[in-house]
N, C-alpha and C positions, 0 to 999 in steps of 0.2 A: 776742523770741519766747519768753522763759523762762516756764515755768509756775510759778504761785504755790504756796507751801508747802502751803496748805490744800487745794489741788486735787491735789497729789502724794499726800497721805495717802489720797485716795480711789481711787488707781490702783494696780493690782497688775500687775507686769511679770514674765513668765516668761523666765528666762535659761537656755538650754540650753548645756551645756559650762561650767557655773558654777565648776567646780573647776580649769579650765584657766588658761592664762596670761592671756589677755585677759578671759575670763569672770569670774575672781576679782576682777580690778581693777574690772570693770564693776559687779559686785554691791556692792562696797564703796562705789563712787561713788553708785549709785542709792539705797542705804540711807542714806548721809550726806545725800542731797538730800531724803529723807523718803518715798521710795516704799516700798511693800510689794513684796517680791521673793520669787518662787518659783524655786528653783534645781533644775535637773535635770542629772545627770551619771551616766555608767555606769562611771567609773573604768577606762576602757580601759587595759590594761597596755602601751600603746605606749611610755610612759615611766613612771617610778616613781610608784606610787600614793601612797607616802609624801609625795612632793613635792606632789601634788595635795591631799592632806589638809592639808599645811602652808599651801598657798595659801588655804584656807578658814578658817584659824585666826582671822583678824581679824573674821569676821562670822558664822560658823556658829551662834553662840549668840544672835545678835541676835533679839529677839522679832518683828521685822518680816520675818524670813527663814524660809522653810520649804523643806526639802530633800527631794528624791525621788531615789533611785538607780534609774534606769530605762534600759533599752536602747531607744533610739528606733527601732531597726530592727524591733522587734516591733509588729505591727499591734495597735492598741487599747490599748497599754500606758499611753498618756497619760490614759486615762479614770480612772486611779487618782488623778489630781490633783483635789482637792476645792475648791480656792480659785477664786474668780471672777477670771479673768485678763482684763486689758484689752488687753494687747499682748504679743507674743512677740519676743524677740531670739534668733535662732537662730544660735548660734556653734558648736555641737557638730558634729563630723565628723572624718574622717581628713584630716590635712594631710601635705604632703611630696611633692615632684615625683618624686624618685628612687625612693622606696618604691612609689609608684603604678605605676611601670613593671614592678616585680617582682610586684605583687599587684593588678592592676586591678579584679578583681571585688570585693574588699573596699572599694574606694573607691566603686563603684557602690552597694553595700549601705549603707555608713555615711553617704554623702553624699546620693545621689539618693533611695534608699528612705526614709531617715529624714526627708528634707525633704517627701516626699509624705505621710508619716504626720503630720507637723506640719500641713500644709495641710488634710488631711482632718479632723484634730482641730479646727482653727480653724473649718472650715465646719460641722461638727457642733455645736459649742458656741457658735457665733455670735460668735467672736472675729474682729475685723475688721482688726487692725493687725499687721504683720510687718516687722521689720528683719532682713534676711538677710545673713550674712557670706559674701561672695563673695571673689574674689581677683584681683590684678593679673595672675595667670598666664593669664587668659582672653585677654589681648592677644597672647600668643605672641611671636614675633620681629617684631612690627610695626615697619616701618621709619620710620613717622611718629611723631615725638616732639615734645612730651610726649603721652602717651596720653590721649585724650579719650573720653568715654562714648559718643559717637556714631560712633566708629570701628568698622570691621568686625572682628568677633571670630570669624570662621569658620575660623581656622587655628591652633587650639590645638595644642600639641606634647607634651602629656603626658596620661595618663588622669586625673590630678588636675585639671588645667585643664578637661578635658572634663566632669568631674563638676560643677564649679562652673558652667560655662556651661549645662549641662543643667538645673541647679537654677534658674538665672535664667529660662530658658525656661518651666520648669514653673510658677514663680511667676507669670509673665505669664498663663499659661493660666487659673490659678485666680483671678487678678485679673479677667480677662475674664468667666469663667463665674459667679463668685460674689461679685464686687464687693469683693474684699479689697483693702485699702490696703497697699501693699508698697514698701519701699525696698531695693534690692540695694546693698550697701556693698562696694565693691572695695577690700580692704585691700592696702597696699603694705609688705611686709617689716617687720612690727611687731617692736620690740625693747625691752628694758628689764628691770627686776627681774621674776623668775619666768618669764623666757623659757624655752621648752622646751629641754631639754639637747641635742637633736639639731640645733638650729639653729646656724648658723655662728658667730655672735658668742659664744654660750655655749660651744660646743664648742671654739673656738679658745682662749678664755681658760683653760678647764679644762686643755687640753693644754699650754699655755704654762706654767701654774703647776705642772704636774707634770713639767716639763722634757722633754716629749715632742714629736716633730715634728708639724707641722700639714700636712695634705694640701691643696694648692691646685690646683684643676682649671683648666687654662688658664694664660694669662700674667698673670692678675690684673687685666686691663683690663675685665672684665665689671663692670657697675655695678648697684646696687640703690637704690631710693628708700626708704631706711630711715625709719621713722616711730616716734617714741617712744610707748610704750604709753599714757601719759597723754593725748597728743593724739588717739590713736585712740579712746580711751574717751570723751573729750570730744565727738568727732564722733558716736559712737553715741548718746550722751545727747541731742545736738541732733537726731539723726534721730528718736528717740523723741518728743521734744517737737513736732517737725514733724508726725509722724503723728497725735499726739493732737489737733492743731489742723486737720487736713486731712481731706477726704473725696474718694473716688473718685480716688486717686492711685496711680500706678505710676512709680517713678523709679529710676534707677541713678546712683550717684555714686562718685567716687574719694575715698578717704580716705588720702592720702599726704602727703609733706612737700614734694614738687616740687623735690627737690634730690638727684639721683643721686650715689652715692658709689662710686667704683671699689673693687674688692676689695682691691687693694694699699693704698689709703688707709684702708680699714676696719681692716686688720691693723696699720697704723702707729698708728692711733688707740688700739687696744687695747694695743699695746706702750707707748705714751706714758702712758696712764692707769694701767697696771699696773706699769710700770718693768721689764718683762721683754722681752728681745730674742728674737723667735721663731726657731725652726729650721724652715724651710719646705722641704717636698718638693713639687715641681711635677709634675703629671700632666696627661694630655690632657683636654680638655673632655668632659663627660659628656652623653649623650643626654638630651633633655628640658629641659635648662637653657636659659633665655633669655639673650640677650646683655646686656640691660639692662631695667630698669623705670624709668619716669619719669611721674609723675602730673601731669596737668592738673587742678588743683583749683578752677578758676574756678566750675564749676557748684556745688560744695559750698559755696564761699564765698557765692554768691548765694542758694542754696536754704536753707541752714541756718546761715549765718554761721560756717562752719568756719574756724578760724584756728590752725594748728599753731604752737606756741611754743618747743618744746625743740629746740635744735640737735643735730646728730649728735654733735659732740664732747662736749657737756654730757650727752647721753644715755648715751654710753659711760662717762663718769666715774661717773654714777649707777649704771649696771649693775655696774661693777667694784667700787664700794663695797658694793653689795648682796651680790655674790658672795663677797666677802671676809668678810662678817659671818655668813653662814649656814653651818650644818653641812650641806653638800649630800649627800643620799643619792639617787643617781640610777642608772637603768638606761640604758645607752647603746644606742641602736638599732643 
């Protein structure tokens, strides 16, 4: 189902959140494949703007890349984009379960309002294709594992998860009303080089290297379906190519690794890769955190030939190698 090089040169893809962790990797991949890329980011100070600028170093001067610094929450701001866009990959938005409990309104604005503005822009400009970044958090504490796309997701347990579910529903309404082709991509704990500094793997390694204690909420048995960023990006590219070849489609797929890793095992893997023994402080479980995530990826395999390749242990090694190489300048949330 791969698109030929000469056809890619004719397509322009808009990537929101292009300076972020996943977005910067995706822009590099798309440009390497021969696509024209329009990037949008607002450089939200949720974490270091310097880190986001560094994320774009490898492609920001590419002649096939055009950048706009825009706040997607502002109605009509996307009209500043002059390029003819064929497809949008909407990655921008506020992430994080725990911060969403403290500031739920900001998640409604940054996630739901921004997505509505994207959809309105598409409808106005005749752009028919959207790949939307959703989250495994929509499954909540579903007792049935692995999580499949046809499971009930009416019991989200954080404002962040609610915002993602609301966007999925909004996407379906625009698909129905305006015949937009949309794929909701439910990401499962993406990790790897450039990972946000507030996420556990990044945070734990930083604290361990600084000889500071790490805070573990619960007994360490909670598990996450960690997915290496290259595999996630490969899945997004395959979604784009599926959308280019499809009409009148609305799909939801899991992009995970289908191999949950307990928190204690994650810490052990970081310790092994870094050679540092962690100092662990255990605290009670926090509200909003799910007990486990576990992706059923059979639909993604069938629909887009998705096939994650990087094991958790190998991904941790690659992340530690990257972390040790860079001069990290970060603001910890």
